C-alpha beads as a LAMMPS data file, in Angstrom:
LAMMPS data file: protein, C-alpha beads

243 atoms
242 bonds

1 atom types
1 bond types

-500.0 500.0 xlo xhi
-500.0 500.0 ylo yhi
-500.0 500.0 zlo zhi

Masses

1 110.0

Atoms # bond

1 1 1 -100.049 259.413 -349.878
2 1 1 -103.444 260.047 -352.021
3 1 1 -104.137 258.215 -355.198
4 1 1 -106.661 259.624 -357.667
5 1 1 -107.832 256.948 -360.148
6 1 1 -110.186 257.195 -363.183
7 1 1 -111.810 254.073 -364.215
8 1 1 -114.468 253.010 -367.064
9 1 1 -116.543 249.989 -366.461
10 1 1 -119.517 247.883 -367.908
11 1 1 -122.180 248.008 -365.317
12 1 1 -124.199 245.036 -366.446
13 1 1 -122.739 242.526 -364.113
14 1 1 -122.799 244.517 -360.921
15 1 1 -125.075 245.813 -358.388
16 1 1 -123.805 249.251 -358.958
17 1 1 -120.613 250.884 -357.812
18 1 1 -121.180 251.136 -353.999
19 1 1 -120.568 248.119 -351.978
20 1 1 -123.964 246.439 -350.734
21 1 1 -124.975 243.636 -348.590
22 1 1 -125.405 240.207 -350.539
23 1 1 -124.669 241.768 -353.921
24 1 1 -121.237 242.309 -355.910
25 1 1 -120.567 245.775 -356.609
26 1 1 -117.809 247.447 -358.525
27 1 1 -116.293 248.989 -355.421
28 1 1 -115.979 245.396 -353.851
29 1 1 -113.955 244.247 -357.057
30 1 1 -111.533 247.264 -356.973
31 1 1 -110.670 246.911 -353.158
32 1 1 -109.984 243.133 -353.662
33 1 1 -107.273 244.161 -356.368
34 1 1 -106.077 246.924 -353.961
35 1 1 -105.762 244.307 -351.314
36 1 1 -103.656 242.245 -353.556
37 1 1 -101.350 245.109 -354.581
38 1 1 -100.907 246.841 -351.244
39 1 1 -101.426 243.764 -348.892
40 1 1 -103.642 245.779 -346.679
41 1 1 -107.415 246.559 -346.630
42 1 1 -107.987 249.855 -348.345
43 1 1 -111.304 251.656 -348.653
44 1 1 -112.043 253.892 -351.711
45 1 1 -113.921 256.915 -351.775
46 1 1 -115.660 257.278 -355.218
47 1 1 -117.133 260.401 -356.896
48 1 1 -120.342 259.051 -357.805
49 1 1 -122.666 256.006 -356.612
50 1 1 -123.712 254.711 -359.959
51 1 1 -126.751 252.309 -360.023
52 1 1 -126.855 248.740 -360.997
53 1 1 -126.649 248.515 -364.811
54 1 1 -125.083 251.954 -365.178
55 1 1 -121.975 252.214 -367.017
56 1 1 -119.042 254.796 -366.807
57 1 1 -116.301 255.871 -369.049
58 1 1 -114.830 258.365 -366.659
59 1 1 -115.889 257.537 -362.683
60 1 1 -113.238 258.716 -360.223
61 1 1 -112.371 257.415 -356.842
62 1 1 -109.511 258.123 -354.476
63 1 1 -107.693 256.037 -351.588
64 1 1 -105.024 256.672 -349.169
65 1 1 -102.049 254.449 -348.628
66 1 1 -98.596 254.838 -346.753
67 1 1 -96.888 252.816 -349.621
68 1 1 -95.388 254.996 -352.543
69 1 1 -96.130 253.124 -355.699
70 1 1 -94.950 253.930 -359.238
71 1 1 -97.967 255.068 -361.004
72 1 1 -97.364 253.237 -364.528
73 1 1 -96.793 249.982 -362.588
74 1 1 -99.792 250.526 -360.230
75 1 1 -102.194 251.115 -363.191
76 1 1 -100.597 247.988 -364.841
77 1 1 -101.108 245.939 -361.585
78 1 1 -104.902 246.996 -361.443
79 1 1 -105.636 246.122 -364.865
80 1 1 -103.926 242.582 -364.643
81 1 1 -106.050 242.009 -361.723
82 1 1 -109.377 243.454 -362.670
83 1 1 -111.822 241.784 -364.796
84 1 1 -112.324 242.857 -368.495
85 1 1 -115.386 244.860 -367.802
86 1 1 -113.600 247.307 -365.413
87 1 1 -110.514 249.149 -366.628
88 1 1 -108.342 251.807 -365.017
89 1 1 -107.662 254.689 -367.072
90 1 1 -105.273 256.836 -365.207
91 1 1 -103.439 256.918 -361.812
92 1 1 -102.349 260.206 -360.230
93 1 1 -100.983 261.370 -356.890
94 1 1 -102.910 264.324 -355.486
95 1 1 -102.905 266.692 -352.541
96 1 1 -104.562 265.336 -349.271
97 1 1 -106.929 268.354 -349.882
98 1 1 -108.379 266.483 -352.786
99 1 1 -111.542 264.542 -352.246
100 1 1 -113.201 262.484 -355.028
101 1 1 -116.639 263.338 -353.952
102 1 1 -116.438 266.714 -352.432
103 1 1 -113.895 268.315 -354.818
104 1 1 -116.294 267.816 -357.899
105 1 1 -117.287 270.990 -359.737
106 1 1 -119.476 269.226 -362.398
107 1 1 -120.519 265.837 -363.575
108 1 1 -121.580 264.794 -366.804
109 1 1 -123.674 261.923 -367.904
110 1 1 -125.089 260.602 -371.207
111 1 1 -128.055 258.593 -372.038
112 1 1 -128.420 256.827 -375.219
113 1 1 -131.877 255.598 -376.902
114 1 1 -132.303 253.440 -380.065
115 1 1 -135.252 254.616 -381.894
116 1 1 -134.876 251.921 -384.402
117 1 1 -135.058 247.999 -384.651
118 1 1 -134.212 246.281 -381.755
119 1 1 -130.411 245.961 -381.837
120 1 1 -129.105 242.716 -380.385
121 1 1 -125.786 244.593 -379.824
122 1 1 -127.073 247.530 -377.753
123 1 1 -128.790 245.101 -375.492
124 1 1 -127.642 246.307 -372.057
125 1 1 -126.007 249.497 -373.512
126 1 1 -128.939 251.544 -374.778
127 1 1 -132.703 251.929 -374.045
128 1 1 -134.490 250.216 -376.904
129 1 1 -137.314 252.583 -377.485
130 1 1 -140.469 251.193 -379.650
131 1 1 -142.048 254.446 -379.114
132 1 1 -142.168 257.175 -381.825
133 1 1 -140.579 260.224 -380.427
134 1 1 -141.153 263.809 -381.006
135 1 1 -137.558 265.147 -380.778
136 1 1 -138.078 268.799 -381.177
137 1 1 -140.690 268.498 -378.178
138 1 1 -138.005 266.557 -376.129
139 1 1 -135.403 269.506 -376.732
140 1 1 -137.926 272.040 -375.575
141 1 1 -138.530 269.968 -372.453
142 1 1 -134.895 269.736 -371.795
143 1 1 -134.528 273.653 -372.029
144 1 1 -136.857 273.732 -368.884
145 1 1 -134.140 271.774 -366.718
146 1 1 -131.529 274.433 -367.672
147 1 1 -130.295 276.454 -364.868
148 1 1 -130.957 276.349 -360.930
149 1 1 -133.893 274.755 -359.827
150 1 1 -135.488 272.650 -357.011
151 1 1 -135.214 269.042 -358.464
152 1 1 -137.434 267.275 -355.610
153 1 1 -139.736 265.942 -358.271
154 1 1 -136.958 264.457 -360.404
155 1 1 -135.017 262.245 -357.942
156 1 1 -135.659 259.294 -355.401
157 1 1 -133.191 260.481 -352.940
158 1 1 -135.127 261.251 -349.643
159 1 1 -135.738 264.847 -348.100
160 1 1 -134.629 263.634 -344.743
161 1 1 -131.129 262.708 -346.136
162 1 1 -131.020 265.400 -348.806
163 1 1 -133.168 268.544 -347.542
164 1 1 -131.732 270.742 -350.366
165 1 1 -132.528 269.426 -353.547
166 1 1 -131.464 272.309 -355.800
167 1 1 -128.910 271.735 -358.419
168 1 1 -127.737 273.651 -361.137
169 1 1 -127.685 272.270 -364.947
170 1 1 -125.279 273.858 -367.115
171 1 1 -125.850 271.508 -370.316
172 1 1 -128.780 269.331 -371.611
173 1 1 -128.103 268.666 -375.115
174 1 1 -130.173 266.223 -377.115
175 1 1 -128.750 264.953 -380.443
176 1 1 -129.946 262.068 -382.859
177 1 1 -127.647 260.290 -385.416
178 1 1 -129.496 257.804 -387.569
179 1 1 -131.550 255.843 -384.939
180 1 1 -129.572 256.799 -381.942
181 1 1 -130.514 259.590 -379.698
182 1 1 -128.037 260.817 -377.067
183 1 1 -128.833 262.980 -374.129
184 1 1 -125.980 264.727 -372.375
185 1 1 -126.574 266.503 -369.148
186 1 1 -123.912 268.324 -367.052
187 1 1 -124.529 269.684 -363.595
188 1 1 -122.776 270.791 -360.362
189 1 1 -124.222 267.591 -358.881
190 1 1 -127.031 264.779 -359.260
191 1 1 -129.326 263.050 -356.745
192 1 1 -130.261 259.314 -356.634
193 1 1 -131.893 258.474 -360.175
194 1 1 -132.138 262.109 -361.361
195 1 1 -130.844 261.756 -364.739
196 1 1 -132.924 258.614 -365.575
197 1 1 -136.034 260.298 -364.126
198 1 1 -135.417 263.454 -366.326
199 1 1 -134.636 261.368 -369.162
200 1 1 -137.931 259.472 -368.473
201 1 1 -139.810 262.454 -368.321
202 1 1 -138.517 263.712 -371.724
203 1 1 -139.344 260.386 -373.105
204 1 1 -142.884 260.685 -371.773
205 1 1 -143.217 264.013 -373.339
206 1 1 -141.812 262.838 -376.691
207 1 1 -144.484 260.158 -377.033
208 1 1 -147.317 262.376 -375.894
209 1 1 -147.688 261.232 -372.363
210 1 1 -146.911 264.488 -371.046
211 1 1 -147.068 268.206 -371.889
212 1 1 -144.441 270.836 -371.453
213 1 1 -146.829 272.533 -369.028
214 1 1 -146.813 269.281 -366.882
215 1 1 -143.028 269.133 -366.899
216 1 1 -142.778 272.920 -366.083
217 1 1 -145.156 272.406 -363.219
218 1 1 -142.966 269.492 -361.803
219 1 1 -140.342 272.051 -361.559
220 1 1 -142.245 274.774 -360.079
221 1 1 -144.294 272.711 -357.641
222 1 1 -141.560 270.158 -356.414
223 1 1 -142.999 267.134 -354.694
224 1 1 -142.183 263.466 -354.224
225 1 1 -145.493 262.146 -355.063
226 1 1 -145.415 263.439 -358.637
227 1 1 -145.818 260.426 -361.052
228 1 1 -142.592 259.950 -362.908
229 1 1 -140.820 257.506 -365.138
230 1 1 -137.252 256.153 -364.073
231 1 1 -135.605 255.336 -367.571
232 1 1 -133.741 252.145 -368.054
233 1 1 -130.487 252.081 -366.277
234 1 1 -128.601 250.315 -369.135
235 1 1 -128.805 253.509 -371.363
236 1 1 -126.758 255.721 -368.790
237 1 1 -123.042 256.387 -369.004
238 1 1 -120.961 258.483 -366.386
239 1 1 -118.855 260.311 -368.940
240 1 1 -116.580 262.848 -367.052
241 1 1 -115.993 264.392 -363.642
242 1 1 -114.595 267.929 -363.569
243 1 1 -112.685 269.083 -360.422

Bonds

1 1 1 2
2 1 2 3
3 1 3 4
4 1 4 5
5 1 5 6
6 1 6 7
7 1 7 8
8 1 8 9
9 1 9 10
10 1 10 11
11 1 11 12
12 1 12 13
13 1 13 14
14 1 14 15
15 1 15 16
16 1 16 17
17 1 17 18
18 1 18 19
19 1 19 20
20 1 20 21
21 1 21 22
22 1 22 23
23 1 23 24
24 1 24 25
25 1 25 26
26 1 26 27
27 1 27 28
28 1 28 29
29 1 29 30
30 1 30 31
31 1 31 32
32 1 32 33
33 1 33 34
34 1 34 35
35 1 35 36
36 1 36 37
37 1 37 38
38 1 38 39
39 1 39 40
40 1 40 41
41 1 41 42
42 1 42 43
43 1 43 44
44 1 44 45
45 1 45 46
46 1 46 47
47 1 47 48
48 1 48 49
49 1 49 50
50 1 50 51
51 1 51 52
52 1 52 53
53 1 53 54
54 1 54 55
55 1 55 56
56 1 56 57
57 1 57 58
58 1 58 59
59 1 59 60
60 1 60 61
61 1 61 62
62 1 62 63
63 1 63 64
64 1 64 65
65 1 65 66
66 1 66 67
67 1 67 68
68 1 68 69
69 1 69 70
70 1 70 71
71 1 71 72
72 1 72 73
73 1 73 74
74 1 74 75
75 1 75 76
76 1 76 77
77 1 77 78
78 1 78 79
79 1 79 80
80 1 80 81
81 1 81 82
82 1 82 83
83 1 83 84
84 1 84 85
85 1 85 86
86 1 86 87
87 1 87 88
88 1 88 89
89 1 89 90
90 1 90 91
91 1 91 92
92 1 92 93
93 1 93 94
94 1 94 95
95 1 95 96
96 1 96 97
97 1 97 98
98 1 98 99
99 1 99 100
100 1 100 101
101 1 101 102
102 1 102 103
103 1 103 104
104 1 104 105
105 1 105 106
106 1 106 107
107 1 107 108
108 1 108 109
109 1 109 110
110 1 110 111
111 1 111 112
112 1 112 113
113 1 113 114
114 1 114 115
115 1 115 116
116 1 116 117
117 1 117 118
118 1 118 119
119 1 119 120
120 1 120 121
121 1 121 122
122 1 122 123
123 1 123 124
124 1 124 125
125 1 125 126
126 1 126 127
127 1 127 128
128 1 128 129
129 1 129 130
130 1 130 131
131 1 131 132
132 1 132 133
133 1 133 134
134 1 134 135
135 1 135 136
136 1 136 137
137 1 137 138
138 1 138 139
139 1 139 140
140 1 140 141
141 1 141 142
142 1 142 143
143 1 143 144
144 1 144 145
145 1 145 146
146 1 146 147
147 1 147 148
148 1 148 149
149 1 149 150
150 1 150 151
151 1 151 152
152 1 152 153
153 1 153 154
154 1 154 155
155 1 155 156
156 1 156 157
157 1 157 158
158 1 158 159
159 1 159 160
160 1 160 161
161 1 161 162
162 1 162 163
163 1 163 164
164 1 164 165
165 1 165 166
166 1 166 167
167 1 167 168
168 1 168 169
169 1 169 170
170 1 170 171
171 1 171 172
172 1 172 173
173 1 173 174
174 1 174 175
175 1 175 176
176 1 176 177
177 1 177 178
178 1 178 179
179 1 179 180
180 1 180 181
181 1 181 182
182 1 182 183
183 1 183 184
184 1 184 185
185 1 185 186
186 1 186 187
187 1 187 188
188 1 188 189
189 1 189 190
190 1 190 191
191 1 191 192
192 1 192 193
193 1 193 194
194 1 194 195
195 1 195 196
196 1 196 197
197 1 197 198
198 1 198 199
199 1 199 200
200 1 200 201
201 1 201 202
202 1 202 203
203 1 203 204
204 1 204 205
205 1 205 206
206 1 206 207
207 1 207 208
208 1 208 209
209 1 209 210
210 1 210 211
211 1 211 212
212 1 212 213
213 1 213 214
214 1 214 215
215 1 215 216
216 1 216 217
217 1 217 218
218 1 218 219
219 1 219 220
220 1 220 221
221 1 221 222
222 1 222 223
223 1 223 224
224 1 224 225
225 1 225 226
226 1 226 227
227 1 227 228
228 1 228 229
229 1 229 230
230 1 230 231
231 1 231 232
232 1 232 233
233 1 233 234
234 1 234 235
235 1 235 236
236 1 236 237
237 1 237 238
238 1 238 239
239 1 239 240
240 1 240 241
241 1 241 242
242 1 242 243
């Protein structure tokens, strides 16, 4: 029996989603809850390995078990056992052909920037930017990322592990409401730190540290040696996975 689970979490207290040596990950906490529910060790497969400090409103994972559970009761059991910063939103039975990672069609992330006075209530949940940003220039920069490109210059995944670093971005939208800038990105997939580096590049562009020509050059001449800025993880949210 394969179960598909959608979960939301606050990433501030964890070393990312995926289990790590000598650090508490969200995967560890979920698998501990699964052990208590099913009385057996169960390994989960996640759709995206979010980094330390990154949040999620729609992370997805799957797991297999020979035991059939009532889905409503299973969701309830999860949320009774999980801490308040991790919450299961939905549990479904799916075909064995479904895979939380390999069945993904698109992923959507959102990045939040506070451009106003430092906000104590956004600490850990947005990038508190004290630079004046040219929003129109950032929007022009975002347009450069749309479509299919080699994103070697915009991620930290090694070429040895991921020799093909071509991805397709279908949405790159920047909006502003009062002091908050929201950057929404949808793609067929993302490489390690890809969203944060693209956002960091747009922040550099918005504050006059980069030009549109330089950003275009990073896309046209992909290189791991390109100077880049990895934006703060606390402003990043995994919003939705589409299958």
